[in-house]
N, C-alpha and C positions, 0 to 999 in steps of 0.2 A: 429360259431365254425369253426376252420381251417380245411383245407382239408389235414390232415396229413396222409400219407400212402395211398395205393391203396385199393379199396374195393374188397373183394372176396365173391363170391356167393356160398353158401352151401345149402344142404337140410334144410328145415325149422324146422323140429322137429322130435323127436323120443320118444315114450312112453315106459317106462320100469317099471315093477312091481317087488319089492323086497318082497319075501315071508317069508324069515327067518329073525328073529330078535326080538327085544323087546323094546317097548317104556317104559322108566322108568319115571313115572309121579310124580315129586316132587313138593311140594308147595314152593312158594317163588319167582315166576318169576318176573322180573322187569316190573314195570308199564311203559307205553309208554309216559314218560315225560323226556325231554332232558335238562340237565343242563351243565354249563361249570364247569369242574373240578377245585377245588381250586389250586392255584399256590403254589407249595411246596417251602420250603426254599432250597432244594437241589434235583437234579435229579440224578438217579443212572443208568448208562448203564452197563449191565452185559453180558460180552462175553459168559458166561456159558448158556445163553438163546439160543444160536445158536448151533445147533447140528452139530458135525462133523468138527469143525474148531479149529485150534490152533491160537490164536490171537497174533499179534505182534504190540506193542504199538507205536503210532505216536505222542503222546503228553506228556507234562511234567506238574507236579504240578505247579500252579501259572500261567500257560499259558492261554491266552484268545482265545476262539474259536467262530466261527460263527455257526449258525444253518445250518446244511448241510455239515460242515467241517469234514474231516475224523478223527476218534479217534484211530482206529486200523485197521489192515487188516489181511487176512487169510494167514498164513505161507505157506499153500499148493498152493495158487494162489494169488499173490500180487495184482492182478487186483481187487479182491473182497474186497471192503472197507466198513466200518461200520461207519456211521456219527453221529454227535451230534444232538439230537433232539432240542436243544436250544442253544442260544448264552450265553456265560458266562465264568466264570473262573473255571479252573480245580482245584477243592478243594482238592481232594485226589485220589491217586491210591491205590486201595486195593488189596493186594496179599495174597494168602494162602500158603499151604505147597509147598515146592520146587518153591516158587515164582510164583505160578500159578496166572494169572491175573483173579481176581474175579469181580471187579467193578471199574468204573470210576465215581467219584462224581463231579457234576457240579453245581456251584452256578449261577443261572440264572440272566441275566441282567433284569433290570426293563423294558426296552424297547428292544424287540427282534430285532436282526440284522441277516439277511440271506445272505449266500453265493449265488452268482448269477451264473446261469448256462445257456448256450446257447443251445437252441433246435436245433436238426439237420434239415437240409433242405430235402424236398422231402421224398423219401422212402429208405434212406440209412440205411440198417439194422445194419451195423457195427458201424455207427455213433450213432445210437440209443443205442446199447449195451454199447458203450463207455460212453455215458451220464449217463445211469443207474448205471454203475460201479463207475463213478466219484462222483455222487451225494449220493451214499450209498443206492439207491433204489433197486439195484440188489438182495440183500438177500430176497426180497419179492417173488422172483420167485424160486420155488422149483421143484424138479424132482422126478419122480418115475421111477425105483425102488429106494428104500432107504430113501425117504423123507428127502433129504438133499438139500442144496442150489444148484441151477442149475449151471452146468459148462457152462460158456459163449462161449466156443469153440464148444459145441455140436449143432447139428441140430435136434430139437425135432420132433418126429412124429406128435405131435399135442399139443395143450394147453387146459387144462380144468380149468374152473372157477366154483367152487361149490357155488351156490347161496342160500343155505339153510343149516341149522344145526339141526340135530335131537338129539343132546346130551341133557341131563337133564339141565334145566335152561339156555340153550343157548340163546344168543341174537337173536332177531327177525331181520333177515337180511333185510327184506323189510323196516322196520323202520330205521335201521342203514343207509341205502343208500339214504333215502329220502332227496331231495334237492341237490343231487350231480350228477344229470343227465348229465350235460355237462362234468364234469371231468371223469365220468364213460365211456362215449362214446369216449372221447379223449384217455383214457387208453386202451380201446378195440382196437382202431386203432394201438396202439403200440404193443399189443399182436399179432395182425394179421401180423405185420411186422416181428415178431420174429420166425415165423414158416411158412414153405411152405405147411403144412397140415392144418387141421381144427382147429378152435377155438370153443370149446364147452361151452355153458352156461347150467349148470345142475341145474334145478329148482324143487321146490316142486310141484308135479302134483296133490296133494290132495286139493289145494286151488287155487283161481284165480291167474294167473301169474302177478307179478308186471309189470306195463307198461314199466318200465325202462328196464327190461329184454326182454319183449315181442317185443319191438320196436327196439331192437338192430339189426343192419344190418351186414351182412357178417359173421354171426355165425350160428352154429347149436344149436338149442334149444332142450334139452333133459329133458323130464318130468319124474320124479321118484315118485312112490307111494310105500308105505310100511313102516314098522317100522324101528327104528334105527337098523343098521347103514346105512340107505338109504342116509343120509346126509354126509357120509364119502367119501371124494374125491377118495380114493383108491377103494372103492366099486363101485363108479360111473365109474371110468376108466375101471375097470374089465368088467362091463356090456356093456359099449359102444364100447370099442376097446381094448381087452386084449393086454398086452404088451408082445411081442415076444422077444426071446433071441437077445441081441444086440441093442434093441430099447430103446429109452428114451422118456418119456412124461413129459412135464412141467405142473405145475399147480400154481394157485394163488387164492386169495379170493377177493371178490368184493371191500373191502376197500383197498386192495393192488393196485388193478386196478385204483381206484379213486385217490390214492396218486400219482401214476405214471402219470395219466392224469393231475393232478394239477401241477406237475412239468413241463410237456410239455406246459401247458397253461400259467403259471406264471414265469417259470424260477427259482422257489424257491423250495427247498426240505422241504415241510411241512409234517411231519410224524404224525400229529394228527389223532386220530381215535375215534370212538364212541364205548364205552364199556358198558356192562350191569353189574350193581351192584345188585346181586340177592342172595337169601338165606332166608329161613323161619325165621331165628333168627334176621334178620335186621329189624329195624323199618321203614326205608325208602329204598325202592327198586326201582331204576330208572336207566336211562341211563346218562352217562357222556361223554362229549367230552374231551379227555385228550391226553397228549403226552406220548410216551414211556419213561419209567424211572420215572414216577410219583409214589411215594410210595402209596401202597394200604391204608396205615394208614390214609392218608389225606382224603380218601373217607368216612371212617367209624368211625373216632374218635367221640366219644360221642353219638353214636346212637345205639350201640348194648346193649342188656340187660345183666344183671350180670350173671356170670357163663359161658360166651362165651370167649374162649381163642383164642389168635392170636399170 
């Protein structure tokens, strides 16, 4: 593993108990079996998935793009770009009322080709931010208040990474991050470069802590116990360090950190993530490794019982 960024030493842990809340126990959790998602005939990137941005298109129908190449940017901040998860041909630009950009359809190449990015040297924070912006990884970093994409010009008070989820049928984060130890540690180094404050790993204190999180260096480990919404990053921030007027806190999730670490290690923008296919009505409930823009239909076709609508 490379020595990217300088190490920072923080207090090792903090224990917090959430007393109010409710765990909604639904049947149909995903079994801990991981499969590769089927490759669909078309991927759909939807700007409407990103809260608080007005997209400006950068591509045309018929154009060929590489995985990691920009498709559109934010009108409010042209530096914030959103990249293609796959290489292929732009099949369609879908617009709605008043020409609102709804989706970009991409026909994937049989053999994927990636845009190449150069990692910054040493501990240059501005160069790291420029890389994340150029590659389309920046939208993974969000801010509180408002839960919008972080402003790259801000200096955050700290960065929080929520390492568990208490929502009903949520994916098991420990299972999701398994096998990504190197990329996670590399991504953590990037997180530490982005703030002069602390990087917080917020974990489930009611179960043994995943060794991936427990062995993380230069972070503060916070153990939370209690019912939902204990896994909500906003609740976690409130209990660890409430945000005062004029302050900004950034946050990300473990798979976001892994994607950033993978970019720094390989020079390629690989947006693939592990998702849980769950629900009592499904015959096969398991985990899939998939790219953003994969139609949900490709996961569930032919396996739901009659009477289930989609």
